LOMIPA-860985 format. One line per field, with one value per residue: residue in one letter; x, y, z of N, C-alpha, C, O in turn. Coordinates in nm, 2 decimals, padded with zeros to 4 digits, always signed. Each point is the difference from the previous one (the first is absolute). Layout:
aa A_...
nc1 X_...
nc2 Y_...
nc3 Z_...
cac1 X_...
cac2 Y_...
cac3 Z_...
cc1 X_...
cc2 Y_...
cc3 Z_...
oc1 X_...
oc2 Y_...
oc3 Z_...
//
This chain:
aa M_S_L_A_L_T_L_S_G_A_V_T_P_D_D_V_R_A_E_E_P_P_K_L_R_V_V_V_R_P_P_I_R_K_S_R_P_K_P_A_P_H_A_A_A_P_P_R_S_V_Q_A_A_P_V_A_E_G_E_V_A_I_Y_R_R_V_G_E_D_G_T_V_F_L_T_N_R_P_D_G_D_A_R_Y_R_F_F_G_R_F_S_A_G_R_L_M_R_L_V_G_P_D_G_V_A_R_L_A_E_R_Y_A_G_R_H_G_V_D_P_R_L_V_M_A_I_I_K_V_E_S_G_F_D_A_K_A_V_S_P_A_G_A_S_G_L_M_Q_L_M_P_G_T_Q_R_H_L_G_V_R_D_A_F_D_P_D_E_N_V_E_G_G_V_R_Y_F_R_S_M_L_D_R_Y_G_G_D_V_R_L_A_L_A_A_Y_N_A_G_P_A_N_V_D_K_Y_G_G_I_P_P_F_E_E_T_R_N_Y_V_R_K_V_L_A_L_Y_A_T_P_R
nc1 -00.44_-00.16_+00.16_-00.16_+00.15_-00.11_+00.20_-00.12_-00.08_+00.15_-00.14_+00.07_-00.23_-00.02_-00.02_-00.15_+00.16_-00.14_+00.20_+00.16_-00.11_-00.08_+00.22_+00.00_+00.12_-00.02_+00.07_-00.02_+00.04_+00.17_-00.14_+00.00_+00.14_-00.15_+00.22_-00.13_+00.00_+00.20_-00.19_-00.02_+00.21_-00.15_+00.04_+00.03_-00.17_+00.01_+00.05_-00.16_+00.03_+00.16_-00.15_+00.17_-00.08_-00.17_+00.17_-00.15_-00.10_+00.23_-00.06_-00.08_+00.20_-00.20_+00.15_-00.03_+00.00_+00.03_-00.04_+00.21_+00.08_+00.07_+00.21_-00.15_+00.12_+00.00_+00.03_+00.10_+00.06_-00.06_+00.03_-00.15_-00.14_+00.15_+00.07_+00.15_-00.20_+00.05_+00.03_+00.17_-00.17_+00.18_-00.18_+00.21_-00.01_+00.00_+00.20_+00.13_-00.05_+00.10_+00.21_+00.09_-00.19_-00.06_+00.10_-00.08_-00.18_+00.05_+00.06_-00.16_-00.11_+00.09_+00.01_-00.18_-00.03_+00.11_-00.10_-00.13_+00.01_-00.11_-00.06_-00.16_+00.07_+00.03_-00.18_-00.08_+00.11_-00.04_-00.19_+00.00_+00.07_-00.12_-00.15_+00.11_+00.07_-00.01_-00.12_-00.17_-00.03_+00.06_-00.16_-00.14_-00.13_-00.20_+00.06_-00.05_-00.01_+00.19_+00.04_+00.10_-00.01_+00.09_-00.05_-00.19_+00.02_+00.09_-00.13_-00.11_+00.15_-00.09_-00.01_-00.19_+00.08_+00.16_+00.14_-00.14_+00.10_+00.15_-00.07_-00.10_+00.14_+00.11_-00.11_-00.03_+00.17_+00.02_-00.13_+00.07_+00.17_-00.09_-00.05_+00.16_+00.07_-00.14_+00.16_+00.12_+00.14_-00.20_-00.14_+00.01_-00.12_-00.22_-00.08_-00.02_-00.19_-00.17_-00.07_-00.07_+00.12_+00.16_-00.07_+00.01_+00.20_+00.08_-00.11_+00.16_+00.09_-00.22_+00.17_+00.11_+00.02_+00.02_+00.21_+00.13_-00.02_+00.11_+00.21_+00.06_+00.00_+00.17_+00.19_+00.02_+00.05_+00.22_+00.14_-00.04_+00.15_-00.22_+00.07
nc2 -02.01_+00.09_-00.13_+00.14_-00.15_+00.18_+00.08_+00.07_+00.15_+00.16_+00.17_-00.13_+00.01_-00.20_+00.12_+00.18_-00.09_+00.16_+00.02_+00.02_+00.20_-00.18_-00.05_+00.20_-00.19_+00.20_-00.21_+00.22_-00.21_+00.15_+00.01_-00.21_+00.16_-00.13_-00.01_+00.06_-00.18_+00.04_+00.04_-00.19_+00.01_+00.11_+00.20_-00.19_+00.00_+00.18_-00.18_-00.09_-00.22_+00.01_-00.03_+00.15_+00.00_-00.01_+00.12_+00.01_+00.11_-00.02_-00.18_+00.01_-00.10_-00.09_+00.13_-00.21_+00.19_-00.18_+00.22_+00.02_+00.18_-00.16_+00.06_+00.15_-00.19_+00.22_-00.20_+00.18_+00.08_-00.21_+00.03_-00.14_+00.18_-00.13_+00.20_+00.08_+00.10_-00.18_+00.21_+00.07_-00.03_+00.13_+00.12_+00.06_+00.05_-00.17_-00.08_+00.12_-00.03_-00.18_+00.03_+00.11_+00.10_-00.17_-00.03_+00.12_-00.09_-00.18_+00.04_+00.03_-00.18_-00.11_+00.08_-00.06_-00.22_-00.07_+00.07_-00.18_-00.16_+00.20_-00.20_+00.06_+00.05_-00.17_-00.10_+00.11_-00.04_-00.19_+00.00_+00.11_-00.10_-00.18_+00.08_+00.05_+00.21_-00.23_-00.02_+00.03_+00.09_+00.09_+00.14_+00.00_-00.15_+00.12_-00.08_-00.12_-00.19_-00.02_-00.13_-00.20_+00.18_+00.07_+00.21_+00.03_-00.02_+00.16_+00.18_-00.04_+00.08_+00.17_-00.21_-00.08_+00.17_-00.13_+00.05_-00.14_-00.20_-00.06_-00.07_-00.20_-00.18_-00.04_-00.12_-00.22_-00.13_-00.04_-00.16_-00.21_-00.06_-00.08_-00.22_-00.15_-00.04_-00.14_-00.09_-00.12_+00.18_-00.09_+00.16_+00.05_-00.13_+00.03_+00.17_-00.05_-00.10_+00.15_+00.13_-00.16_-00.13_-00.07_-00.16_-00.21_-00.10_-00.09_-00.19_-00.12_-00.13_-00.02_-00.14_+00.19_-00.20_+00.09_+00.01_+00.18_+00.20_+00.02_+00.06_+00.20_+00.15_+00.00_+00.10_+00.22_+00.08_-00.01_+00.17_+00.18_-00.06_+00.04_-00.11
nc3 +01.93_-00.13_-00.09_-00.07_-00.06_-00.08_+00.08_-00.18_+00.14_-00.04_+00.01_+00.16_+00.02_-00.10_-00.20_+00.02_+00.12_+00.06_+00.11_-00.15_+00.02_-00.12_+00.03_-00.10_-00.03_-00.08_-00.03_-00.03_-00.06_+00.00_-00.17_+00.08_-00.05_-00.07_+00.00_-00.17_+00.14_-00.10_-00.12_+00.13_-00.08_-00.12_+00.11_+00.12_-00.14_+00.13_+00.13_-00.14_+00.00_-00.16_-00.17_-00.01_+00.21_-00.15_-00.08_+00.16_-00.17_-00.01_-00.12_+00.21_-00.03_+00.06_+00.10_+00.07_+00.12_+00.13_+00.03_+00.08_-00.11_-00.13_+00.06_-00.09_-00.03_-00.07_-00.10_-00.08_+00.20_-00.06_-00.22_-00.10_-00.02_+00.12_+00.09_-00.15_+00.01_-00.13_-00.08_-00.13_-00.14_+00.03_-00.04_-00.08_-00.21_-00.15_-00.05_-00.14_-00.22_-00.09_-00.06_-00.18_-00.07_-00.14_-00.20_-00.16_-00.09_-00.13_-00.21_-00.15_-00.08_-00.17_-00.21_-00.12_-00.06_-00.19_-00.20_+00.02_-00.15_-00.03_+00.08_+00.14_+00.20_+00.14_+00.09_+00.18_+00.20_+00.12_+00.12_+00.19_+00.18_+00.09_+00.15_+00.20_-00.06_+00.01_-00.19_+00.14_-00.20_+00.19_-00.07_+00.18_-00.10_-00.01_+00.20_-00.18_+00.12_+00.12_-00.18_+00.02_+00.14_-00.20_-00.05_-00.11_-00.22_-00.12_-00.06_-00.18_-00.15_-00.11_+00.06_+00.10_-00.12_-00.10_+00.17_-00.11_-00.01_-00.15_-00.20_-00.02_-00.01_-00.19_-00.17_+00.03_-00.06_-00.22_-00.10_+00.04_-00.15_-00.19_-00.01_-00.01_-00.21_-00.10_+00.14_-00.15_-00.02_+00.02_+00.08_+00.22_+00.13_+00.00_+00.13_+00.22_+00.06_+00.02_+00.17_+00.13_+00.13_-00.14_-00.14_+00.07_+00.01_-00.19_-00.07_+00.11_-00.15_-00.02_-00.05_-00.02_+00.11_-00.20_-00.08_+00.07_-00.11_-00.19_+00.01_+00.05_-00.16_-00.14_+00.06_+00.00_-00.20_-00.07_+00.06_-00.13_-00.16_+00.03_+00.18
cac1 -00.03_+00.05_+00.02_-00.03_+00.02_-00.08_+00.06_-00.01_-00.05_+00.11_+00.02_-00.12_+00.01_+00.07_+00.14_+00.10_-00.06_+00.10_-00.07_-00.04_-00.02_+00.13_+00.04_+00.02_+00.10_+00.01_+00.13_+00.01_+00.14_+00.01_+00.03_+00.13_+00.00_+00.09_+00.01_-00.04_+00.09_-00.04_-00.02_+00.10_-00.05_-00.09_-00.05_-00.14_-00.08_-00.04_-00.13_-00.10_-00.03_+00.09_+00.01_-00.06_-00.13_+00.02_+00.00_-00.05_+00.09_+00.02_-00.02_+00.12_-00.03_+00.01_+00.03_-00.06_+00.04_-00.06_+00.10_-00.04_-00.09_-00.12_+00.02_+00.00_+00.09_-00.02_+00.11_+00.02_+00.14_+00.04_+00.15_+00.06_-00.05_-00.08_-00.12_-00.11_-00.07_-00.07_-00.14_-00.08_+00.05_-00.08_+00.08_+00.03_-00.10_-00.12_+00.02_+00.00_-00.13_-00.08_+00.04_-00.06_-00.03_-00.02_+00.13_+00.04_-00.08_+00.06_+00.12_-00.05_-00.05_+00.12_+00.09_-00.08_-00.01_+00.13_+00.04_-00.11_-00.07_-00.12_+00.03_-00.08_+00.07_+00.12_-00.05_-00.03_+00.12_+00.05_-00.08_+00.03_+00.14_+00.05_-00.11_+00.03_+00.10_+00.13_+00.12_-00.02_+00.11_-00.05_+00.10_+00.10_+00.09_-00.06_-00.02_-00.08_-00.14_-00.02_+00.07_+00.11_+00.11_+00.12_+00.05_-00.08_+00.03_+00.13_-00.02_-00.08_+00.07_-00.07_+00.10_-00.06_-00.13_-00.10_-00.05_-00.12_+00.02_+00.09_-00.05_-00.11_+00.05_+00.07_-00.09_-00.08_+00.09_+00.02_-00.12_-00.01_+00.09_-00.07_-00.11_+00.06_+00.06_-00.11_-00.10_-00.11_-00.08_+00.00_+00.01_+00.13_+00.08_-00.02_+00.07_+00.14_+00.03_+00.00_+00.08_+00.11_-00.03_+00.06_-00.10_-00.11_+00.05_+00.02_-00.12_-00.08_-00.12_+00.01_+00.06_-00.09_+00.03_-00.12_+00.01_-00.01_-00.14_-00.08_+00.04_-00.06_-00.15_-00.03_+00.02_-00.10_-00.13_+00.00_+00.00_-00.13_-00.10_-00.02_+00.04
cac2 +00.07_-00.07_+00.08_-00.08_+00.05_-00.08_+00.00_-00.13_-00.10_-00.08_+00.02_+00.00_+00.08_-00.07_-00.02_+00.07_+00.05_+00.07_+00.06_+00.13_+00.00_-00.02_+00.09_-00.05_+00.07_-00.03_+00.04_-00.01_+00.03_-00.01_-00.13_-00.03_-00.03_-00.11_-00.03_-00.14_-00.07_-00.03_-00.15_-00.07_-00.02_-00.11_-00.05_-00.04_+00.08_-00.07_-00.05_+00.09_-00.01_+00.07_+00.14_+00.09_+00.07_+00.14_+00.10_+00.13_+00.10_+00.07_-00.08_-00.06_-00.10_+00.06_-00.10_+00.04_-00.06_+00.06_+00.02_-00.05_+00.09_+00.00_+00.08_-00.07_+00.06_-00.04_+00.06_-00.06_-00.06_-00.05_+00.01_-00.11_-00.02_-00.12_+00.01_+00.04_-00.10_+00.06_+00.04_+00.01_+00.10_+00.12_+00.12_+00.07_+00.11_-00.06_-00.05_+00.12_+00.05_-00.10_+00.02_+00.13_+00.06_-00.09_-00.02_+00.13_+00.03_-00.07_+00.08_+00.13_-00.03_-00.04_+00.11_+00.10_-00.04_+00.01_+00.14_+00.08_+00.07_-00.07_-00.07_+00.06_+00.11_-00.05_-00.04_+00.12_+00.06_-00.08_+00.01_+00.13_+00.00_-00.09_-00.08_-00.14_-00.06_-00.01_+00.04_+00.14_+00.10_+00.13_+00.08_+00.05_-00.11_-00.08_-00.14_-00.10_+00.02_+00.12_+00.10_+00.06_+00.06_-00.07_+00.05_-00.06_-00.14_-00.01_+00.03_-00.11_-00.12_-00.09_-00.04_-00.02_+00.07_-00.07_-00.11_+00.05_-00.01_+00.11_+00.14_+00.04_+00.02_+00.13_+00.11_+00.02_+00.05_+00.14_+00.08_+00.01_+00.11_+00.12_+00.02_+00.04_+00.13_+00.10_-00.02_-00.08_+00.06_-00.08_+00.08_+00.05_-00.11_-00.03_+00.10_-00.02_-00.12_+00.03_+00.11_+00.01_+00.08_+00.13_+00.08_+00.02_+00.09_+00.13_+00.06_+00.00_-00.07_-00.07_+00.09_+00.05_-00.07_-00.07_-00.15_-00.04_+00.02_-00.11_-00.13_+00.00_-00.01_-00.13_-00.10_+00.02_-00.04_-00.14_-00.04_+00.03_-00.08_-00.13_-00.12
cac3 -00.12_-00.12_-00.12_-00.11_-00.14_-00.09_-00.14_-00.07_+00.09_+00.05_+00.14_+00.08_+00.13_+00.10_-00.03_+00.08_+00.13_+00.09_+00.12_-00.04_-00.15_-00.07_-00.10_-00.13_-00.07_-00.14_-00.04_-00.15_-00.04_-00.14_-00.04_-00.05_-00.14_-00.04_-00.14_-00.03_-00.09_-00.13_-00.01_-00.08_-00.14_-00.02_+00.12_-00.01_+00.08_+00.12_-00.01_+00.04_+00.14_+00.09_-00.04_+00.10_-00.04_-00.04_+00.11_-00.04_-00.01_+00.12_+00.12_+00.06_+00.11_+00.14_+00.11_+00.13_+00.12_+00.12_+00.10_+00.13_+00.06_-00.08_-00.12_-00.13_-00.10_-00.14_-00.09_-00.13_+00.00_+00.14_+00.00_+00.06_+00.14_-00.01_+00.07_-00.10_-00.08_-00.12_+00.03_-00.12_-00.10_+00.00_-00.03_+00.12_+00.02_+00.05_+00.13_+00.09_+00.02_+00.08_+00.14_+00.03_+00.13_+00.11_+00.06_+00.05_+00.12_+00.11_+00.04_+00.06_+00.14_+00.08_+00.04_+00.07_+00.14_+00.07_+00.02_+00.06_-00.11_-00.05_-00.13_-00.11_-00.04_-00.07_-00.13_-00.08_-00.05_-00.11_-00.12_-00.06_-00.03_-00.10_-00.05_+00.03_-00.10_+00.07_-00.09_-00.04_+00.02_-00.04_-00.07_+00.09_+00.05_+00.11_-00.04_+00.07_+00.04_+00.07_-00.07_+00.08_-00.07_+00.03_+00.13_+00.10_+00.01_+00.07_+00.14_+00.06_-00.01_-00.10_-00.10_-00.13_+00.00_-00.08_+00.08_+00.07_+00.14_+00.04_-00.03_+00.08_+00.13_+00.00_-00.02_+00.12_+00.11_-00.03_+00.03_+00.14_+00.05_-00.03_+00.10_+00.13_-00.01_-00.01_+00.11_-00.04_-00.11_-00.12_-00.12_-00.01_-00.02_-00.14_-00.08_+00.01_-00.08_-00.15_-00.04_+00.09_+00.12_-00.01_-00.06_+00.10_+00.10_-00.07_-00.02_+00.12_-00.03_-00.13_-00.09_-00.11_-00.13_-00.05_+00.02_+00.14_+00.05_-00.06_+00.06_+00.13_-00.02_-00.05_+00.10_+00.11_-00.06_+00.00_+00.15_+00.06_-00.07_+00.07_-00.07
cc1 +00.05_+00.01_-00.03_+00.02_-00.07_+00.05_-00.01_-00.05_+00.10_+00.01_-00.14_+00.01_+00.08_+00.15_+00.09_-00.08_+00.11_-00.08_-00.04_-00.02_+00.14_+00.03_+00.01_+00.10_+00.01_+00.14_+00.01_+00.14_+00.01_+00.04_+00.14_-00.01_+00.11_+00.00_-00.04_+00.11_-00.06_-00.03_+00.10_-00.06_-00.08_-00.05_-00.15_-00.08_-00.05_-00.14_-00.10_-00.03_+00.09_+00.01_-00.08_-00.13_+00.03_-00.02_-00.05_+00.11_+00.01_-00.02_+00.13_-00.04_+00.02_+00.01_-00.04_+00.06_-00.07_+00.11_-00.05_-00.11_-00.13_+00.01_-00.01_+00.09_-00.04_+00.11_+00.00_+00.14_+00.04_+00.15_+00.06_-00.05_-00.10_-00.13_-00.12_-00.05_-00.08_-00.15_-00.09_+00.06_-00.09_+00.09_+00.03_-00.10_-00.13_+00.01_+00.00_-00.14_-00.09_+00.04_-00.06_-00.03_-00.02_+00.14_+00.05_-00.08_+00.05_+00.13_-00.04_-00.04_+00.12_+00.07_-00.07_-00.02_+00.13_+00.03_-00.11_-00.07_-00.13_+00.03_-00.08_+00.07_+00.13_-00.04_-00.03_+00.12_+00.06_-00.08_+00.03_+00.15_+00.03_-00.11_+00.03_+00.10_+00.13_+00.12_-00.01_+00.13_-00.05_+00.11_+00.11_+00.09_-00.05_-00.04_-00.09_-00.14_-00.02_+00.09_+00.11_+00.11_+00.13_+00.06_-00.07_+00.03_+00.13_-00.02_-00.07_+00.07_-00.07_+00.10_-00.06_-00.14_-00.11_-00.04_-00.12_+00.01_+00.09_-00.06_-00.11_+00.05_+00.07_-00.09_-00.09_+00.08_+00.03_-00.12_-00.03_+00.09_-00.06_-00.12_+00.06_+00.06_-00.11_-00.11_-00.12_-00.09_+00.02_+00.03_+00.15_+00.10_+00.00_+00.07_+00.15_+00.05_+00.01_+00.10_+00.13_-00.03_+00.06_-00.10_-00.12_+00.05_+00.01_-00.13_-00.10_-00.13_+00.02_+00.05_-00.10_+00.03_-00.13_+00.01_-00.01_-00.14_-00.09_+00.03_-00.06_-00.15_-00.03_+00.02_-00.11_-00.14_+00.00_-00.01_-00.14_-00.11_-00.01_+00.04_-00.12
cc2 -00.08_+00.10_-00.09_+00.08_-00.08_-00.01_-00.15_-00.11_-00.09_+00.00_+00.00_+00.07_-00.07_-00.01_+00.07_+00.05_+00.06_+00.06_+00.14_+00.01_-00.01_+00.11_-00.07_+00.08_-00.05_+00.05_-00.02_+00.05_-00.01_-00.15_-00.02_-00.04_-00.10_-00.02_-00.15_-00.07_-00.03_-00.15_-00.06_-00.02_-00.13_-00.06_-00.02_+00.09_-00.08_-00.06_+00.10_+00.00_+00.08_+00.15_+00.09_+00.06_+00.14_+00.10_+00.13_+00.11_+00.07_-00.08_-00.06_-00.11_+00.06_-00.11_+00.06_-00.08_+00.07_+00.00_-00.05_+00.09_+00.01_+00.09_-00.08_+00.07_-00.05_+00.06_-00.07_-00.06_-00.05_+00.00_-00.12_-00.03_-00.12_+00.01_+00.04_-00.12_+00.07_+00.03_+00.01_+00.10_+00.12_+00.11_+00.06_+00.11_-00.05_-00.05_+00.11_+00.05_-00.09_+00.01_+00.13_+00.04_-00.10_-00.02_+00.13_+00.03_-00.07_+00.07_+00.12_-00.03_-00.04_+00.12_+00.11_-00.03_+00.02_+00.15_+00.09_+00.09_-00.07_-00.07_+00.06_+00.12_-00.04_-00.05_+00.11_+00.06_-00.08_+00.01_+00.13_+00.00_-00.08_-00.08_-00.15_-00.07_+00.00_+00.04_+00.15_+00.09_+00.14_+00.08_+00.06_-00.11_-00.08_-00.14_-00.08_+00.04_+00.14_+00.11_+00.07_+00.06_-00.06_+00.05_-00.05_-00.15_-00.02_+00.03_-00.11_-00.13_-00.10_-00.03_-00.02_+00.06_-00.07_-00.13_+00.05_+00.01_+00.12_+00.14_+00.04_+00.02_+00.14_+00.12_+00.03_+00.05_+00.15_+00.08_+00.01_+00.11_+00.14_+00.03_+00.05_+00.14_+00.11_-00.03_-00.08_+00.06_-00.07_+00.08_+00.05_-00.11_-00.05_+00.10_-00.01_-00.12_+00.03_+00.11_+00.01_+00.08_+00.14_+00.10_+00.03_+00.10_+00.14_+00.08_+00.00_-00.08_-00.07_+00.10_+00.04_-00.07_-00.08_-00.15_-00.05_+00.01_-00.11_-00.13_-00.02_-00.03_-00.14_-00.11_+00.00_-00.05_-00.15_-00.06_+00.01_-00.09_-00.14_-00.12_-00.08
cc3 -00.12_-00.12_-00.12_-00.13_-00.10_-00.14_-00.05_+00.09_+00.07_+00.15_+00.06_+00.13_+00.11_-00.02_+00.09_+00.13_+00.08_+00.11_-00.03_-00.15_-00.07_-00.10_-00.13_-00.07_-00.14_-00.04_-00.15_-00.04_-00.16_-00.04_-00.05_-00.15_-00.03_-00.15_-00.02_-00.09_-00.13_-00.01_-00.09_-00.14_-00.01_+00.13_-00.01_+00.10_+00.13_-00.01_+00.05_+00.15_+00.09_-00.04_+00.10_-00.05_-00.04_+00.12_-00.06_+00.01_+00.14_+00.13_+00.04_+00.10_+00.13_+00.10_+00.13_+00.12_+00.12_+00.11_+00.14_+00.07_-00.08_-00.12_-00.12_-00.10_-00.14_-00.09_-00.13_-00.02_+00.14_+00.02_+00.08_+00.14_+00.00_+00.08_-00.09_-00.07_-00.11_+00.04_-00.12_-00.09_+00.00_-00.06_+00.13_+00.04_+00.06_+00.14_+00.10_+00.02_+00.08_+00.14_+00.06_+00.14_+00.11_+00.07_+00.07_+00.13_+00.12_+00.05_+00.07_+00.15_+00.09_+00.05_+00.06_+00.15_+00.08_+00.03_+00.05_-00.10_-00.04_-00.14_-00.11_-00.05_-00.08_-00.14_-00.09_-00.06_-00.12_-00.13_-00.08_-00.05_-00.13_-00.07_+00.02_-00.09_+00.07_-00.08_-00.04_+00.03_-00.05_-00.08_+00.09_+00.06_+00.12_-00.04_+00.09_+00.04_+00.07_-00.05_+00.08_-00.09_+00.04_+00.13_+00.12_+00.02_+00.08_+00.15_+00.07_+00.00_-00.09_-00.11_-00.14_+00.00_-00.08_+00.07_+00.08_+00.15_+00.06_-00.02_+00.09_+00.15_+00.02_-00.01_+00.12_+00.11_-00.02_+00.03_+00.15_+00.06_-00.04_+00.09_+00.13_-00.01_+00.00_+00.10_-00.04_-00.10_-00.13_-00.12_-00.02_-00.03_-00.14_-00.09_+00.01_-00.07_-00.14_-00.03_+00.09_+00.12_-00.01_-00.06_+00.09_+00.10_-00.06_-00.01_+00.12_-00.02_-00.13_-00.10_-00.11_-00.14_-00.04_+00.02_+00.14_+00.06_-00.06_+00.06_+00.14_-00.01_-00.05_+00.10_+00.11_-00.05_+00.00_+00.15_+00.06_-00.07_+00.08_-00.09_-00.03
oc1 +00.10_-00.08_+00.06_-00.06_+00.03_-00.07_+00.06_+00.01_-00.03_+00.07_-00.09_+00.12_+00.04_+00.07_+00.11_-00.10_+00.11_-00.12_-00.10_+00.04_+00.09_-00.09_+00.00_-00.01_+00.01_+00.02_+00.02_+00.03_-00.08_+00.08_+00.06_-00.07_+00.11_-00.11_+00.05_+00.04_-00.12_+00.08_+00.05_-00.12_+00.03_-00.04_-00.08_+00.05_-00.02_-00.08_+00.03_-00.02_-00.04_+00.08_-00.11_-00.01_+00.09_-00.08_+00.06_+00.09_-00.10_+00.02_+00.09_-00.11_+00.10_-00.06_+00.00_+00.03_-00.04_+00.06_-00.12_-00.08_-00.09_-00.09_+00.07_-00.02_-00.01_+00.03_-00.05_+00.02_+00.04_+00.05_+00.09_+00.05_-00.11_-00.09_-00.12_+00.07_-00.05_-00.07_-00.12_+00.11_-00.12_+00.12_-00.09_-00.03_-00.05_-00.09_-00.06_-00.03_-00.08_-00.09_-00.06_+00.08_+00.03_+00.00_+00.06_+00.06_+00.00_+00.02_+00.06_+00.03_+00.00_+00.03_+00.05_+00.01_+00.00_+00.06_+00.02_-00.03_+00.01_+00.04_+00.04_-00.01_+00.03_+00.06_+00.02_+00.00_+00.04_+00.06_+00.01_+00.02_+00.07_+00.03_-00.04_+00.01_+00.06_+00.10_+00.07_+00.06_-00.05_+00.12_+00.11_+00.09_+00.07_-00.04_-00.01_-00.05_-00.10_+00.02_-00.01_+00.05_+00.02_+00.05_+00.05_+00.00_+00.01_+00.05_+00.02_-00.05_+00.01_+00.04_+00.06_-00.09_-00.12_-00.09_+00.02_-00.04_-00.04_+00.01_+00.00_-00.05_-00.03_+00.01_-00.02_-00.05_+00.00_+00.01_-00.04_-00.05_+00.02_-00.02_-00.06_-00.02_+00.02_-00.12_-00.11_-00.11_+00.10_+00.07_+00.05_+00.10_+00.10_+00.07_+00.07_+00.11_+00.09_+00.08_+00.08_-00.07_-00.05_-00.01_-00.05_-00.08_-00.03_+00.00_-00.11_-00.10_+00.11_-00.06_-00.09_+00.01_-00.06_-00.09_-00.07_-00.05_-00.09_-00.09_-00.06_-00.06_-00.10_-00.08_-00.05_-00.08_-00.11_-00.07_-00.04_-00.11_+00.10_-00.02_+00.01
oc2 -00.08_+00.09_-00.10_+00.10_-00.13_-00.04_-00.09_-00.11_-00.11_-00.08_+00.06_+00.03_+00.07_-00.06_-00.06_+00.06_-00.05_+00.01_+00.05_-00.09_+00.08_+00.07_-00.12_+00.12_-00.12_+00.12_-00.12_+00.11_-00.07_-00.06_+00.10_-00.09_+00.02_-00.01_-00.08_+00.06_-00.03_-00.08_+00.06_-00.02_-00.10_-00.12_+00.08_+00.04_-00.12_+00.07_+00.08_+00.10_+00.03_+00.07_-00.04_+00.02_+00.06_-00.02_+00.05_-00.01_+00.04_+00.05_-00.02_+00.01_+00.07_-00.11_+00.12_-00.12_+00.12_-00.10_-00.03_-00.05_+00.08_+00.01_-00.11_+00.12_-00.13_+00.12_-00.11_-00.06_+00.08_-00.02_+00.02_-00.10_+00.02_-00.09_-00.02_-00.09_+00.11_-00.08_-00.02_+00.06_-00.01_-00.01_+00.00_+00.02_+00.06_+00.02_-00.01_+00.04_+00.05_-00.01_+00.00_-00.03_+00.04_+00.00_-00.01_+00.05_+00.05_+00.01_+00.04_+00.07_+00.04_+00.01_+00.08_+00.09_+00.04_+00.02_+00.12_+00.12_-00.13_+00.07_-00.01_+00.03_+00.07_+00.03_+00.00_+00.05_+00.05_+00.01_+00.00_+00.05_+00.05_-00.07_-00.08_-00.12_+00.11_+00.03_+00.04_-00.01_+00.01_-00.04_+00.02_+00.03_-00.08_-00.01_+00.02_+00.10_+00.06_+00.11_+00.12_-00.06_-00.06_-00.09_-00.04_-00.05_-00.08_-00.07_-00.02_-00.10_-00.12_+00.08_+00.03_-00.06_+00.03_-00.07_+00.09_+00.09_+00.07_+00.08_+00.11_+00.09_+00.07_+00.10_+00.12_+00.09_+00.08_+00.11_+00.11_+00.07_+00.09_+00.12_+00.09_+00.08_+00.11_+00.03_+00.02_-00.06_+00.01_-00.04_-00.01_+00.01_-00.03_-00.04_+00.01_-00.01_-00.06_-00.02_+00.09_+00.10_+00.09_+00.12_+00.11_+00.09_+00.10_+00.12_+00.05_+00.03_-00.02_+00.11_-00.08_+00.07_-00.07_-00.06_-00.10_-00.09_-00.05_-00.08_-00.10_-00.08_-00.06_-00.09_-00.10_-00.06_-00.06_-00.10_-00.09_-00.01_-00.07_+00.01_-00.11
oc3 +00.02_+00.00_-00.01_-00.02_+00.00_-00.09_+00.07_-00.03_+00.05_+00.06_-00.05_+00.04_+00.09_+00.08_+00.03_-00.01_+00.01_+00.00_+00.06_-00.07_+00.03_-00.05_-00.01_-00.02_-00.02_-00.01_-00.04_+00.01_-00.06_+00.06_-00.06_-00.03_+00.02_-00.06_+00.08_-00.10_-00.01_+00.05_-00.09_-00.02_+00.05_+00.00_-00.06_+00.10_-00.02_-00.07_+00.09_+00.06_+00.12_+00.07_+00.04_-00.12_+00.05_+00.09_-00.10_+00.08_+00.06_+00.11_-00.07_+00.05_+00.03_-00.01_+00.02_-00.01_-00.02_+00.03_+00.01_+00.08_+00.03_-00.08_-00.01_-00.02_-00.02_+00.02_-00.02_-00.10_+00.08_+00.11_+00.08_+00.07_-00.06_-00.01_+00.04_-00.04_+00.02_+00.05_+00.02_+00.03_-00.02_+00.00_+00.09_+00.11_+00.09_+00.08_+00.11_+00.11_+00.08_+00.09_+00.10_+00.09_+00.12_+00.12_+00.10_+00.10_+00.11_+00.12_+00.10_+00.09_+00.12_+00.12_+00.08_+00.08_+00.12_+00.11_+00.01_+00.03_+00.00_-00.09_-00.12_-00.12_-00.10_-00.10_-00.12_-00.11_-00.10_-00.10_-00.12_-00.11_-00.09_-00.10_-00.09_-00.01_+00.03_+00.06_-00.09_+00.10_-00.11_+00.00_-00.05_+00.07_+00.05_-00.12_+00.12_-00.03_-00.03_+00.06_+00.03_-00.10_+00.11_+00.08_+00.10_+00.11_+00.09_+00.09_+00.12_+00.07_+00.02_-00.07_-00.10_+00.06_+00.02_-00.05_+00.08_+00.07_+00.09_+00.08_+00.05_+00.06_+00.09_+00.07_+00.04_+00.07_+00.09_+00.05_+00.04_+00.09_+00.08_+00.04_+00.06_+00.09_+00.05_-00.03_+00.06_-00.03_-00.06_-00.09_-00.11_-00.07_-00.06_-00.10_-00.10_-00.06_-00.07_-00.10_-00.03_-00.01_+00.07_+00.04_+00.01_+00.04_+00.07_+00.03_+00.00_+00.06_-00.05_-00.02_-00.04_-00.10_+00.08_+00.04_+00.02_+00.07_+00.07_+00.02_+00.03_+00.07_+00.05_+00.02_+00.04_+00.07_+00.03_+00.02_+00.08_+00.05_+00.01_-00.13_-00.07
//
């Protein structure tokens, strides 16, 4: 299999090959703010030939490396890691949008296969939970692609809920546990994923919460839609 990122035409389909669909990790770190030294009095302006090209507002330099297992890492701060090579200049938001569902789909397929869940169902959950936004945070504090609550993160051993790989693996593993708890009933497992198993047990089915009922309906509708 190959992974082709078409950002600025810098990557071709032959750039990355792995035995299984490669993962893609986008590591966006806060930029380091450095104070610029004041120019010396009467210092001459640098020659035109060495002046940096104008950079669009909000753009950052992105660096790329490929792991041994085919994982493609993109970051705006290599932090001295010599394995990274300059990839191009992008806004972090644009880069995340371009990675979008394609990168998430590979993660969904990987972990759905590992935990015995239909990858189309995993993608439907992610779409409803976060709209494929790896940095999403809900008002209740749920984080990442599959919107893991802090307590659930600790229970699952997820260290960084904003890491798409960790988040999807943990979310799929948790959903699998809900399927097992409710005898494979997808509707009840979805309700438990949204409202918690305690509420499903309390009401003996999908809780009478509008949010939960709409959630189950939306995920099942997406799941039933042919690709």
